[in-house]
C-alpha positions as CSV (number, residue, x, y, z in Angstrom):
1,M,0.0,0.0,0.0
2,N,2.8,2.5,0.9
3,E,4.6,1.8,-2.4
4,K,1.5,2.4,-4.4
5,L,0.8,5.7,-2.6
6,A,4.4,6.8,-3.1
7,N,4.2,6.1,-6.9
8,E,1.0,8.0,-7.1
9,V,2.5,11.0,-5.3
10,I,5.5,10.9,-7.7
11,R,3.3,10.7,-10.7
12,E,1.1,13.6,-9.5
13,R,4.1,15.8,-8.7
14,G,5.6,15.0,-12.1
15,A,2.4,16.3,-13.7
16,I,2.5,19.5,-11.6
17,I,6.2,20.0,-12.6
18,D,5.3,19.4,-16.3
19,G,2.6,22.0,-16.1
20,A,4.9,24.6,-14.6
21,I,7.7,23.9,-17.1
22,V,5.3,24.2,-20.1
23,R,3.8,27.5,-18.7
24,V,7.3,29.0,-18.4
25,M,8.3,27.7,-21.9
26,K,5.0,29.1,-23.4
27,T,5.6,32.5,-22.0
28,N,9.1,32.5,-23.5
29,K,8.2,31.1,-27.0
30,D,10.4,33.4,-28.9
31,V,13.6,33.0,-26.8
32,A,15.7,30.1,-25.5
33,V,15.4,29.6,-21.8
34,S,18.4,28.5,-19.8
35,Y,18.2,25.5,-17.5
36,A,19.1,27.7,-14.5
37,E,16.3,30.2,-15.3
38,L,13.8,27.4,-16.0
39,S,14.4,25.5,-12.8
40,T,14.4,28.7,-10.7
41,K,11.0,29.8,-12.2
42,V,9.5,26.3,-11.8
43,M,10.7,26.1,-8.1
44,S,9.1,29.5,-7.4
45,M,5.8,28.5,-9.1
46,I,5.3,25.3,-7.2
47,T,4.0,25.9,-3.7
48,M,2.4,22.5,-2.9
49,F,5.8,20.9,-2.3
50,K,9.5,21.6,-2.7
51,A,10.4,20.7,-6.3
52,Q,13.8,19.0,-6.3
53,P,16.3,20.0,-9.1
54,Q,16.6,16.3,-10.0
55,M,12.9,16.0,-10.4
56,I,12.8,19.0,-12.6
57,K,15.7,17.7,-14.7
58,T,13.9,14.4,-15.1
59,R,10.6,16.1,-16.2
60,I,12.5,18.3,-18.7
61,E,14.0,15.2,-20.3
62,A,10.6,13.6,-20.5
63,L,9.1,16.7,-22.1
64,I,12.0,16.7,-24.7
65,T,11.3,13.1,-25.4
66,N,7.6,13.9,-25.9
67,V,8.5,16.8,-28.2
68,Y,7.1,19.6,-26.0
69,M,10.5,21.3,-26.0
70,R,13.9,20.9,-27.5
71,R,17.5,21.7,-26.7
72,D,19.2,24.6,-28.4
73,E,21.6,23.3,-31.1
74,K,24.4,25.7,-30.1
75,D,24.0,25.9,-26.3
76,R,22.9,22.6,-24.7
77,T,21.9,24.3,-21.5
78,K,19.1,26.2,-23.2
79,F,15.7,25.0,-24.3
80,W,13.1,26.1,-26.9
81,Y,9.3,25.6,-26.7
82,V,7.9,23.5,-29.5
83,A,4.4,24.6,-30.4
């Protein structure tokens, strides 16, 4: 029972982080957003729990895989929103 609950919490937090990342990326459609700026904004947006940098990094990678955003070709620490 505890493991099931823990997995549910992780899944829900992932969805909350995804939403925050997408909101930040949508507001910056025309510019590349650095990882540092993105993670700082996401951490400040989420008040329900303390978003850990590793969780944010994992969700960024998932959003890249699902083609919601992409890495900048010249600077791998920056990201672009994919409409």
